[in-house]
N, C-alpha and C positions, 0 to 999 in steps of 0.2 A: 678369867671366866666371864663370858657375857651373860648379862641378866637383863630382862625386860620387866618392868613393874608398871602396872596401870592401876591407879586408885579410882574408886567409885565408878567402875565399869558396869554399864547396864546389863542385867541378866539377859534381856531380850537380844542382845548382840552376840551372845555366846552360841557356839554350835549346839545342836540339839542334845548330843550326848553329854555335854558339860552342863546343860540346864537342868538335868534330872535332879529332883530333890530341892531345887532352889525356887523361892517364891517369885512370881512375876512382879515386875514393878520395883524390884529392889536392885541394889548395886553390890558389886563384889570387888575384891582386890585380886588382881591377876598377877602371878609371878611366873615367868617363863625362864628356865635355865637349861643349859646344855647338860646332857647326861654324860657321865664318865669323863674320860680324859679327852676333851675336845682339843684339837690341834690349834695352836695360836696362829693367827694369820702371819704370813711371811713378812718380815720386816727387812727393809733395805738399809744397809749401813750407809753412812755418809759418803764413804769412799766409793761404794758401788753407784750411788746416786750421781756423784760428780763424774764418774766414768761415763755414765749414760748421757749426762748433759754434754760432756766434751765430744762424745761420739755424734750426738745430734748436731752440735755446732760445726763439726768438721764436715758434715754432709750438707748443711744448710747455711750458706754464706750470708744470707740476708740478715741484717741487724736493724733494729728499730731504736731510734733515739728516744729519750724521755719526752722531748718536745713533740715528736711524731705520735707517740703513744697518747699523750694528753690531748692532742688535736683530734685524734681518732675517737677517743672516748667522748669528747665534747660534741663531736659530730653525731655520734650515735645517740647521745643524751638529747641533743637538740631536735632529733627526728620526732621525738615524742611531744615536743612543745608545739608543733605545727597543727 
C-alpha cells in the first residue's frame, strides 16, 4: 500500500476545506493513503524484461562500446565547462 507522510506541513498550504478548524500559522502532519484494495502496479518479471531487451536488440543493430559511452558522457559534461 502506498502512503505519503508530510511532517510539519503549513496549514496555509492546505485546501480551504481541510483548513477548517485549524489555527492559522500552525503546522500539521499529513498522511495520505489509498482507500480499499488498491491494485499493485504491474511488475515485470526478469524473463519478460529480458525478452523485451532481446526484441529491442534484434531490431536495433547499433551497439555502443564502453569507450564510446565514456567519450560521449565526457563530451556532454565538458559542454558545461565552456
